[in-house]
C-alpha positions as CSV (number, residue, x, y, z in Angstrom):
1,M,9.8,-12.5,35.7
2,D,13.5,-13.5,35.1
3,G,14.1,-12.6,31.5
4,Q,13.3,-16.1,30.1
5,P,11.0,-15.6,27.1
6,T,7.4,-16.8,27.2
7,D,6.4,-18.4,23.9
8,L,2.9,-17.3,23.2
9,L,2.2,-20.4,21.1
10,A,3.7,-22.9,23.4
11,P,1.8,-24.5,26.3
12,R,4.8,-24.3,28.7
13,I,5.5,-20.7,29.8
14,S,9.2,-20.8,29.1
15,G,8.7,-22.0,25.6
16,H,9.2,-25.7,26.5
17,R,6.7,-28.3,25.3
18,D,4.1,-29.4,27.8
19,P,3.8,-33.2,27.4
20,E,0.2,-33.0,28.6
21,S,-1.0,-30.8,25.8
22,L,-2.6,-32.1,22.6
23,A,-1.0,-31.5,19.3
24,G,-2.4,-28.4,17.6
25,Q,-4.4,-27.4,20.7
26,D,-4.2,-23.8,22.0
27,P,-2.8,-24.1,25.5
28,Y,-4.8,-21.1,26.6
29,G,-8.1,-22.6,25.4
30,P,-10.5,-21.2,22.8
31,A,-10.7,-17.5,21.8
32,A,-11.5,-15.1,24.6
33,E,-14.8,-15.8,26.4
34,P,-15.7,-13.7,29.4
35,A,-16.0,-16.4,32.2
36,A,-19.1,-16.0,34.3
37,R,-18.2,-16.5,38.0
38,P,-21.2,-17.1,40.3
39,R,-22.3,-13.8,41.9
40,R,-18.9,-12.1,41.6
41,E,-16.7,-10.4,39.0
42,A,-13.8,-12.0,37.3
43,L,-10.8,-12.3,39.5
44,R,-8.2,-9.5,39.1
45,I,-4.7,-10.8,38.6
46,L,-1.6,-8.6,38.9
47,V,1.4,-10.0,37.0
48,V,4.7,-8.5,38.4
49,E,7.2,-9.2,35.5
50,N,9.9,-7.0,34.1
51,E,10.4,-9.0,30.8
52,A,7.8,-7.5,28.5
53,R,7.3,-10.6,26.2
54,A,6.7,-12.9,29.1
55,A,4.4,-10.5,30.8
56,D,2.3,-9.9,27.7
57,S,2.0,-13.6,27.0
58,L,0.9,-14.4,30.5
59,V,-1.6,-11.6,30.7
60,L,-3.1,-12.7,27.4
61,G,-3.4,-16.3,28.5
62,L,-5.1,-15.2,31.8
63,R,-7.5,-12.9,30.0
64,R,-8.5,-15.7,27.6
65,H,-9.5,-17.8,30.6
66,G,-11.8,-15.0,31.9
67,Y,-9.5,-13.2,34.4
68,Q,-8.9,-9.5,34.5
69,A,-5.1,-9.4,34.2
70,E,-2.7,-6.5,34.2
71,S,1.1,-6.4,34.5
72,V,3.7,-4.1,36.0
73,A,7.4,-4.2,35.5
74,T,8.9,-3.1,38.8
75,G,8.5,-3.8,42.5
76,A,7.8,-0.2,43.2
77,K,4.9,-0.1,40.8
78,A,3.6,-3.4,42.3
79,L,3.6,-1.9,45.8
80,Q,1.5,1.1,44.4
81,V,-1.2,-1.0,42.8
82,H,-1.3,-4.3,44.5
83,R,-4.4,-3.5,46.6
84,S,-6.6,-3.6,43.6
85,A,-5.7,-7.3,42.8
86,D,-7.3,-10.5,44.0
87,L,-4.1,-12.5,43.4
88,I,-0.5,-11.6,42.6
89,L,1.9,-13.5,40.4
90,L,5.2,-12.2,41.6
91,D,8.6,-12.6,39.9
92,L,11.4,-12.5,42.5
93,D,14.0,-11.1,40.1
94,L,13.0,-7.5,39.5
95,P,15.1,-4.5,38.3
96,D,14.6,-2.3,41.3
97,L,13.6,-4.3,44.4
98,D,14.2,-7.9,45.4
99,G,11.0,-9.9,45.0
100,L,11.2,-11.2,48.6
101,E,11.1,-7.6,49.9
102,V,8.1,-6.9,47.7
103,C,6.4,-10.0,49.0
104,R,7.1,-9.0,52.6
105,S,5.8,-5.5,52.0
106,V,2.6,-6.8,50.4
107,R,2.0,-9.3,53.2
108,A,2.6,-6.7,55.9
109,T,-0.4,-4.6,54.6
110,C,-2.9,-7.1,53.2
111,E,-3.8,-10.8,52.8
112,T,-3.9,-10.8,49.0
113,P,-2.7,-14.3,47.8
114,I,0.8,-14.3,46.2
115,I,2.3,-17.0,43.9
116,A,6.1,-16.5,43.5
117,V,7.2,-17.3,40.0
118,T,10.9,-17.4,39.5
119,A,14.0,-19.2,38.2
120,R,15.3,-19.5,41.7
121,D,15.0,-23.2,42.2
122,S,16.9,-24.3,45.3
123,E,15.3,-25.6,48.4
124,L,16.5,-22.5,50.3
125,D,15.0,-20.2,47.7
126,R,11.6,-21.9,48.1
127,V,11.8,-21.7,51.9
128,L,12.7,-18.0,51.8
129,G,9.9,-17.3,49.4
130,L,7.3,-19.0,51.5
131,Q,8.7,-17.4,54.7
132,A,8.4,-14.0,53.0
133,G,4.7,-14.5,52.7
134,A,4.1,-16.3,49.3
135,D,1.2,-18.7,49.3
136,D,2.8,-20.8,46.6
137,Y,6.1,-21.0,44.7
138,M,6.6,-22.0,41.1
139,V,9.9,-22.4,39.3
140,K,10.4,-21.7,35.6
141,P,9.8,-23.3,33.3
142,Y,6.3,-24.1,34.4
143,G,3.2,-25.2,32.6
144,F,0.3,-22.8,32.2
145,R,-2.2,-25.5,33.2
146,E,-0.4,-26.1,36.5
147,L,-0.3,-22.3,37.2
148,M,-4.1,-22.2,36.6
149,A,-4.7,-25.1,38.9
150,R,-2.6,-23.6,41.6
151,M,-4.4,-20.3,41.3
152,E,-7.8,-22.0,41.5
153,A,-6.7,-24.0,44.6
154,I,-5.5,-20.9,46.4
155,M,-8.7,-19.0,45.6
156,R,-10.9,-21.9,46.8
157,R,-9.2,-21.5,50.2
158,V,-9.4,-17.7,50.5
159,R,-12.7,-17.2,48.6
160,P,-15.0,-20.3,49.0
161,P,-17.8,-20.4,46.4
162,Q,-21.2,-19.3,47.6
163,P,-23.8,-22.1,47.6
164,L,-26.4,-22.1,44.9
165,E,-30.1,-21.9,45.8
166,Q,-31.7,-25.2,46.7
167,V,-35.1,-24.5,45.1
168,I,-35.2,-22.1,42.2
169,M,-38.5,-20.8,40.8
170,R,-38.4,-19.1,37.4
171,G,-42.0,-18.6,36.2
172,P,-43.6,-22.0,35.7
173,L,-40.2,-23.7,36.0
174,R,-39.3,-25.2,39.4
175,I,-35.8,-26.6,40.0
176,D,-35.1,-28.5,43.3
177,A,-31.4,-29.2,43.9
178,G,-32.2,-31.3,47.0
179,T,-34.4,-33.8,45.1
180,R,-32.8,-33.0,41.7
181,E,-36.2,-32.7,40.3
182,I,-37.4,-30.3,37.6
183,R,-41.1,-29.4,37.2
184,L,-42.7,-27.3,34.5
185,D,-46.3,-26.1,35.0
186,G,-46.5,-28.8,37.8
187,R,-45.4,-31.7,35.6
188,S,-42.2,-33.6,36.2
189,V,-39.5,-33.2,33.5
190,E,-37.1,-36.2,33.3
191,V,-33.5,-35.1,32.6
192,T,-30.1,-36.6,32.8
193,R,-27.6,-35.6,35.6
194,K,-25.7,-33.3,33.3
195,E,-28.8,-31.7,31.9
196,F,-30.0,-31.0,35.5
197,D,-26.6,-29.5,36.4
198,L,-26.6,-27.3,33.3
199,L,-30.1,-26.0,33.8
200,H,-29.6,-25.4,37.5
201,L,-26.5,-23.4,36.8
202,L,-28.2,-21.2,34.2
203,A,-31.3,-20.7,36.4
204,S,-29.2,-19.8,39.5
205,Q,-27.8,-16.8,37.5
206,P,-30.8,-15.8,35.3
207,E,-29.4,-12.4,34.2
208,T,-25.9,-13.7,33.5
209,V,-24.5,-15.2,30.3
210,I,-22.6,-18.3,31.3
211,S,-19.6,-18.9,29.0
212,R,-19.0,-22.3,27.4
213,K,-15.7,-22.5,29.3
214,Q,-17.5,-21.9,32.6
215,L,-20.1,-24.6,31.8
216,M,-17.3,-27.1,31.0
217,T,-15.6,-26.2,34.3
218,Q,-18.7,-26.3,36.5
219,V,-20.9,-28.9,34.9
220,W,-18.3,-31.3,33.4
221,D,-15.5,-30.5,35.9
222,D,-13.2,-30.0,32.9
223,S,-11.2,-26.8,32.7
224,W,-9.0,-27.8,29.7
225,S,-11.0,-29.5,27.0
226,R,-12.6,-27.5,24.2
227,P,-16.4,-27.4,24.7
228,G,-17.0,-28.9,21.2
229,R,-20.5,-30.2,20.6
230,T,-21.0,-31.6,24.1
231,I,-22.7,-28.5,25.5
232,D,-24.8,-28.0,22.3
233,T,-26.1,-31.5,22.5
234,H,-27.2,-31.1,26.1
235,V,-28.8,-27.7,25.4
236,S,-30.7,-29.1,22.5
237,S,-32.0,-32.0,24.6
238,L,-33.1,-29.6,27.4
239,R,-35.0,-27.4,25.0
240,N,-36.9,-30.4,23.6
241,K,-37.7,-31.7,27.1
242,L,-38.9,-28.2,28.2
243,G,-41.0,-27.8,25.1
244,A,-39.5,-24.5,23.9
245,S,-36.1,-23.4,22.6
246,S,-36.6,-20.1,24.3
247,W,-35.8,-21.6,27.7
248,V,-32.1,-21.7,26.9
249,I,-30.9,-18.7,24.9
250,T,-27.7,-18.9,22.9
251,V,-25.5,-15.8,23.0
252,R,-23.3,-16.2,19.9
253,G,-19.6,-16.1,20.6
254,V,-20.1,-16.2,24.4
255,G,-22.3,-18.9,25.9
256,F,-25.9,-19.3,27.2
257,R,-28.4,-17.8,29.5
258,L,-31.7,-18.8,30.9
259,G,-34.7,-17.6,28.9
260,H,-38.4,-17.9,29.3
261,P,-41.3,-19.5,27.3
């Protein structure tokens, strides 16, 4: 991006400490888990960054959060490959082309969301970046958590989530999202709110392994905390209430999927 180094072990992208982070906590979350996104592949992120260490660190952080991330070091290369990306993180200080020109060229040919990431921090710089077609503008140093939040906000606008099924039938299991009722072989199964949300998410994607990170995000609305024992406790309770551990299958090192009795 602008040559400022990205500290892989620090939660703030420029190597500054993020006051929101917890001591000893990995800012990028737990080791790589492929995030399961409902009915679609992981988002493809193109990082346009000429400083190799910064690019590598950012790409690694994105991949550890379930994104497909690649980097290029020049504006010319970005213009060659940008159509394959779902979102572009664009430094404005590139060795061959001005980032604003790259932004204008991308915007002239497609609607791929762009977040400008740069050391240019004046009001005029921000205005020029947004006028060139950027959907958002971040100034270094920036926090990785804020970047993730801005990416998610942009993608909610351009790619709204598809609604889950209201009534899901999986063998003898019936899950009704409207009444929030679960029935197994015709009998009602009493569950807590989080247990219902967890089972409904798994049942809505029966062939998909849902990562722990994705469960924390979608069921507990928490993108940053480590999953810990919270998910395991709820899974264990669900298995007991459904009468068989085979209803929720653990995929070691990844997450969980719906099973069958």
